[in-house]
Backbone as JSON, one array per atom type, in Angstrom:
{
  "sequence": "XXXXXXXXXXXXXXXXXXXXXXXXXXXXXXXXXXXXXX",
  "N": [[0.9, -1.11, -0.05], [2.1, 1.28, 0.59], [4.1, 1.47, -1.14], [2.66, 1.86, -3.49], [1.19, 4.33, -2.84], [3.45, 6.06, -2.89], [4.33, 5.8, -5.31], [2.14, 6.74, -6.92], [2.08, 9.33, -5.81], [4.75, 10.24, -6.95], [4.14, 9.99, -9.58], [2.11, 11.98, -9.77], [3.41, 14.12, -9.22], [5.51, 14.22, -11.16], [3.83, 14.77, -13.35], [2.61, 17.09, -12.66], [5.09, 18.86, -12.6], [5.65, 18.58, -15.37], [3.27, 19.85, -16.52], [3.5, 22.31, -15.43], [6.07, 23.24, -16.77], [4.96, 23.24, -19.32], [3.0, 25.04, -19.45], [4.45, 27.31, -18.47], [6.15, 27.6, -20.87], [4.06, 28.15, -22.48], [3.53, 30.66, -21.75], [5.61, 31.98, -21.91], [5.64, 32.12, -24.98], [3.21, 33.67, -25.44], [4.38, 36.06, -24.11], [6.6, 36.6, -25.84], [5.15, 37.25, -28.37], [3.65, 39.32, -27.66], [5.56, 41.4, -27.28], [6.71, 41.19, -29.6], [4.76, 42.28, -31.12], [4.42, 44.75, -30.32]],
  "CA": [[0.1, -0.08, 0.13], [2.94, 2.29, 0.71], [4.53, 1.64, -2.41], [1.37, 2.58, -4.5], [0.96, 5.66, -2.63], [4.61, 6.49, -3.1], [4.38, 5.8, -6.79], [0.83, 7.7, -7.18], [2.79, 10.59, -5.47], [5.79, 10.45, -7.93], [3.58, 10.37, -10.8], [1.41, 13.24, -10.08], [4.87, 15.29, -9.01], [6.24, 14.35, -12.57], [2.68, 15.34, -14.3], [2.57, 18.62, -12.02], [6.38, 19.49, -13.43], [5.27, 18.82, -16.98], [2.3, 20.74, -16.85], [4.21, 23.73, -15.14], [6.7, 23.48, -18.03], [4.14, 23.42, -20.5], [2.42, 26.41, -18.9], [5.62, 28.03, -18.6], [6.25, 27.65, -22.24], [3.0, 28.89, -23.3], [3.32, 32.19, -21.11], [6.82, 32.67, -22.56], [5.22, 32.6, -26.39], [2.59, 34.93, -25.33], [4.98, 37.22, -24.09], [7.17, 36.96, -27.24], [4.18, 37.61, -29.52], [3.07, 40.64, -27.15], [6.69, 42.26, -27.35], [6.65, 41.5, -31.38], [3.78, 43.29, -32.05], [4.67, 46.16, -29.47]],
  "C": [[0.84, 0.97, 0.04], [3.63, 2.53, -0.37], [3.51, 2.43, -3.44], [1.26, 3.84, -4.15], [2.38, 6.66, -3.16], [4.82, 6.84, -4.9], [3.4, 6.56, -7.41], [1.81, 9.02, -7.02], [4.05, 11.03, -6.36], [5.07, 10.76, -9.3], [2.76, 11.64, -11.1], [2.27, 14.44, -9.67], [5.18, 15.46, -10.52], [5.05, 15.11, -13.49], [2.55, 16.74, -13.65], [4.07, 19.45, -12.7], [6.0, 19.89, -14.7], [4.31, 19.78, -17.45], [2.83, 22.2, -16.62], [5.2, 23.89, -16.04], [6.15, 24.03, -19.03], [3.51, 24.88, -20.3], [3.32, 27.46, -19.07], [6.06, 28.79, -20.26], [5.32, 28.48, -23.25], [2.84, 30.35, -22.95], [4.14, 32.76, -21.97], [6.08, 33.01, -24.14], [4.38, 33.88, -26.38], [3.13, 36.34, -25.09], [5.72, 37.69, -25.25], [6.34, 37.89, -28.03], [3.78, 39.23, -29.0], [4.36, 41.61, -27.58], [6.82, 42.42, -29.04], [5.85, 42.48, -31.78], [3.69, 44.68, -31.02], [6.07, 46.88, -30.38]]
}
């Protein structure tokens, strides 16, 4: 049971990190577009 919980926690953490990186990339692209337009 403990191993399952740890595995789920690690998977959730990896998903969170990936999502954060993707969000950061999207924000970066929006900023780039905004700067180019200005």
